[in-house]
N, C-alpha and C positions, 0 to 999 in steps of 0.2 A: 763815277765813285770806285773806289778801289777800296776792299776789304781785305783781310788777311785772317785765317782763322788757325788756332791751335788747339788740338784738344789729347788727353795722354787719357789712356783707359788699362788697366789693370781687370785681368778677366781670367776667373779659373774653372774648366770645366770639367765635370768626371767622366765625360762621354761624348768628347767633341764630334765623332764621326758617326756618333748614334748607332753604333753597332750592338746587337741583341745582347751580348757579353762585352762589357766595358775593357778596352785595355789598360787602362788606367787614366789618370788627370792629367790634362792641358793647364800649364800657365800661361799668359801670355800679355804682354806690354805691347800695347798698340799707341803710338804718336801719329795723329790726324793730321796732315798740313794742309791746309785749303787757300785758295784766293777766287777772288772775284773782281772782275771789272764790268762797269756799266756806264756806258755814255748815250745820253739821250737828246735827242734836238724836239723840234715841232713836228720834224717828220720821220725819222727815222730812231731807232733804237738798235744799239750793238751789246750783246752781251757774250762775256768770256768768263769760263769758271772751270776749275781743277783739284782734285785732291789726290790725295795716297797715302800711306801707312806707312810708317817706319817700323819695324815690328821685330821684337825679340821674343822668343817662345823656348819651352821645354815641352817636347811632346813625345809619349809612350816608344813610338815605334822609332822617330828619328834622332830623338835627343834635342841639344840645344841649336838653335838655329835664328839668324837675322836675316833680314833682306826688305824689300821694299815691295809693296803687296797693293794691292785693290786701286790701280791708278784710274781716275774718271778725270775725263774733260767735256767740256759740251760748250760749243760756241753759235749762236744765234743773230741773224740780222733781218729787220724788218723797216721796210719803207713802205709808207702810207701816202699816195698824193691825193688829190683832188680827184681824179678818175682812174684811177689802177693802185695796184700792190704788188709789192715785190717780196718774197720773205726766202730764207735759207737757214740751215739748220745741219749741225755735224754733231756727233757725240759719238763717244769711245767710253767703256769701261769694262774691268775684268774683275770676275767675283771668284770665290772661291767656292767648290762645287758642295761642300759641305755648311757653307756659312750664307746659301741663298737668304734673301729677305724678301718675303712677298709682299708685294705692293699692292695697294688697295684696290687701284683701278688696273691691275697687269690681268692681260688674260692667261689662266695656268695653264698649263699641258702638262702631260705625263712625264715629260724630261725635267720639269721645274720640280718634282719630287723624287727624283735619282737622288741619291748619295753617293758619291763616288770622290776617288781624291784627283788632284788636279784642279783645273779654272777653266772658266766660261769667258770669253771673249765677245762682246757685243759692240757692235758697230752701226751707226745711222747716217745715210747721207738725203738731205729732203730739199727742193726748192720750189718754189709756184710763184708764177706770173700771173697777177690779172690785170684785164686792159677795159677799160667800161664799166668799172664797177656801179657808177651810176647813170648810165648810158641806157637806150634801150635795147641796145645790141653789146652784151660781152661776152669776153672770151676768157677763159681760166686754162693755164697749163702746170700740169704738177710731174715732177718726177721724184724717183724715189729708191734708195737701195739700201738694203739691210743684210747683215750678215751675223751669225754666229758660229765661233768657232771653239775647239775645247782644247786644251792640252794636258797631257798626263793621264788621261781617263783612262777605263778598262772597261765600263760598261756598254755593249754594242747600242743601247739607246741614247747614248750623245755622241752624236755624230755633227760634223760641220754642215751648215745650210745656208743659202746664199738666196736672194729674191729682189729682183728688177722689177720697176712698174711704171707704168706712163698711162697718162690720162689727159686729154684735150675735151673741152667742155665749152657749148655755145649756152649762152644764156640770153631767153627772150624777154625782156619786159615787157608785155603787151598793156598793161595799165597797174596802176597803184595797187591792184587788188589781186592780180594773178600773172603769176612767174613760169614761163616753161622753160628747159632746159634739151640739150642732146650732148650725149656724151660718148667717146670711143675710149677705151681701156684696155692696157695688154697688160700681163704678169708673166713673167720668166723666172721661175725656181728652180732649183737645184742641188742636191743633196748627196752626200759623201756617203749614204749607207751601204749597206749590203749589197742592192741593186741598182747603186749610183741613178738614182731618180732623177728625171728633168721633167717640167711640167709648164705644158704654154698655155695660158687662159687670154681669151680676148672674148670682149663684151660690149655690145652697143646697147645704151639704154637711154630713153624718153622719159621726160619727166614733166608733172605739173603741180604747181601750188596755185589754190584759190583760197580765197578769203571769202567765207560765207557771211561772216559778219564782221564785226569789230572784236567779238572773241569766240569766233569758231573759223578754225581753216581744214581744208582738206588736201591732202597731198597724195598724188598717185605716179607710181612710175612702172614702165613695161619696156622690157627689152629680150633679148635674146643672147645668150652665152655658148661658148664653144670651151671644152678642155680637152686638151691633147696632154695625155699621161705616159711617158713610155712603158709604165707596166699597166695600167689598166686601158690604153688605148684612148679613142676618141669619143667624146661624148657631149651632144648638142642639146639645147632644150631654150623654153622660152620662159624670163623671170617677170615677175609682177607682184605688186604692193600696194596696199594703199592704208593711210594713218589719216584718222579724224581727231582732232584736237580741240576741245573746248577750255576756256578759264573760266575759273569760276571765282568767288569772291575771296574764297580762303585757298586757291589751290588751282589746279587743273585735273581732268580726265581726256585719257586718251585710249583709243580702240586702233589695232593696227592686226593686218595681215601680210604675211610676205610668203612668198613661194620664189625658192631661188637655187640654181643648179651648183653643188659643191662637189668636190673630189670623191665624195662617197655617195654620189647620186643628188636626188632630188629632194628637199627637206622643205616642210611648210608649217609655218607657226602663225598662230592667234594669240594675242596677249591685250592684256588691258590693263590700265594705270591708273591710279589716283594719287596724287600727291595733296598734302594740307601744309599751308605756311603759317605759321604761328606765332605771336611776337616774341617767344623765346626759343623756337625751334622748328623743327621740319620734320614731317612724317610721309614717308612714299611706301606704296604697296602696291604690287604687280601680280599677276595670275594669268596664265595660260597654258597651252598645250603647243607641242612639235612632233609631227610626222615625218616617216620619211623611206625611202627608199631601203629595205631589209631592217628595219627599226619599228619596234612596237610605241604606240603613241608613249610620249613622256608628257608627264606634267612639268612647267617650269613657272619661275615667279621670284618674290622676293618681295624684302620691305626694308626699309632702312628709318632708322630714326635718331634724332641729334635733339639737344636740349643744353641751354645754357642756366647752370645753375647759379645762383646770388654768387659765388666764388669757385666755381667750377663747371664743369662740363660732363653731359653722360652723352654715349652715343651706342649704338647696336644696329644690326645689320644680319641678315640672312637670304641667303641666295641660291638659287638651283637652277642650270642651265645646261643646254646639249649644244655640245660643238664639235666640231670635225678638226683633227690634230693633223699636221702635217703627215702623220703615216696614212692619211686616210682612212682612220677610224672614229667611230663617231663615241664621244665618252659624255658621262653625266659629270658636272663640277657641284657639289656642296659646299657653301662657303659661310662659316659664321663668325661674327667679331661683336666683342664687347668691349666698352672703355671707359673708364671715367676717370676724372682729375678733377684734384679739391685744392684749394688752397687752405693751407695751415695759418697764414699768418703773411706778414708782407713779403716776407723773405724766402720763403719755403713751401713746398706743396707736394703731394704724392700723384701717383697716378697708378692706375691698375689696366691692363689689357689682356685679352683672350683673344686668340686668332685660332681657328679650325677650318682644315679645308679634305676636303674627300675626294678621289676620283675614282670613278667607277665606270665599265664597260655599260655602254647603252644597247646592246643587243649583237653585235658582231660578235662577240667571244674574244676579239684582239687582245683588249686591254686587262692588265694584271692591275686589281684594285689596290688603292693605297691612301693612308691617312696622314696628316701632320699637325702637330698643334705644337701652341706658344701659350705660356702663361708668365705673364711679367708682371712685378710690383716696383715700382722706382720712387724714392726719394729725390728730390731737389732743392738745392737752397743756394741762395745768391751769398758766397763770400764777401764779396764786395762788387763794388758797381759793376765792375768787367769780368770777375773771375764766377764760374759757377758751378759747382760740387755735386753729383747725381750719383748716387748707392742704391744698387739694386738684386733682385734676385729674379730669376727667369729659369723655366721648365719648360725645356722639349719633347717632343713625342712622334715617334714614327712607328706604323702599323703597316705593314704589305704582306700582301697573302701569300703563305707557304713559308713565314718566317715569324719568329718571335718578336716580340713588341720591346723597342727601345725606347729609354729615357736618357736624358741628360740635363744636370743641374748646372747653373751656372751661378756665379756671384761675381759681381762687377762694383767699381768704384771709376769713376771719369770726373778731370776736371775740364773745362773747356774757356776759351775766350776768343772774342772776335774784335778786330781793329779796323778801324774805317776813316777813310780820308775823302775829303772833299773837294776837287779842285779849287 
């Protein structure tokens, strides 16, 4: 199947760069061109997609300009046999620093909230080969390379970084209810920061999954890892984790404990999760604590709620977690989202969305706190069977320690259409 899409967007921002004092309004006209190619057989799937923007804008500091912006390409191939599997993925995208869109499942770091001029390029190459997927003895090999590169930026927190990883896993299926594994993983990280950091991570792990009953599963993992950092030296330690999952009539409950070695020292997490599945929606809640080297114990957890309405949907989420960023600093990340969509009639609908994120230091004192939020309201209408119209308003917010708050008001209008052909 071949698909072609076109979307024309007219947008006015009164503070696009989210400066404490706005330099003036920016008017943009973006025409997004996209394509997709999908080929499927009983054994394999090939997918290729891409998009880019033809932009004309009038910006306060540079005046009128045109260009091709935000290219994005994704390629994936999977093949599943009776007893083996193979997959390959490649992707590239370029994003404006002041235009980052935070994705729901994206791991947010401090650099993701930095606003600057310039662009960020991300690319990923990954492949997986599995042999003996249904046999008592199986093998899995995975290779991956990731890269992030910045162009035209000035903030020292935005620097190029690359990661290469490889892992080999042996899977032992002792019985229908018990599976074991042994894996060896290596990773090489390099960064063009002020000290040109390089980091090698090697880990050997053994795991076991056992079904205590049809509704109860216990999983355990034990291993050893070594981190060789050009700045912090060599660190070695033991890793261990256990998870107990119990299925219930309306969901599941899980309790887990994990102790691992990170680039910021040892970190241990104890967490409990409960999920509810209802006919019209879901509700998930989790709560726990994280403790680690040179960091005070931190409370973590969250909740996710979704519900289908008669003519719409409502969703809400709240999360707090502790993670180690690429600079070896431990950060607290708090995120809240709220969404509501409602059909007005057979041709039109409205949607309201709120997204807030805060990053703060978790005890080391090296992270400068920052907050970012977006509130949007959109009206969408089907003009014809193929053409759609969207009109909306968006308000963006940025707060950084030591600086005044910044606000941006956005008004936009979008026309879009997608064409599809079946061979």
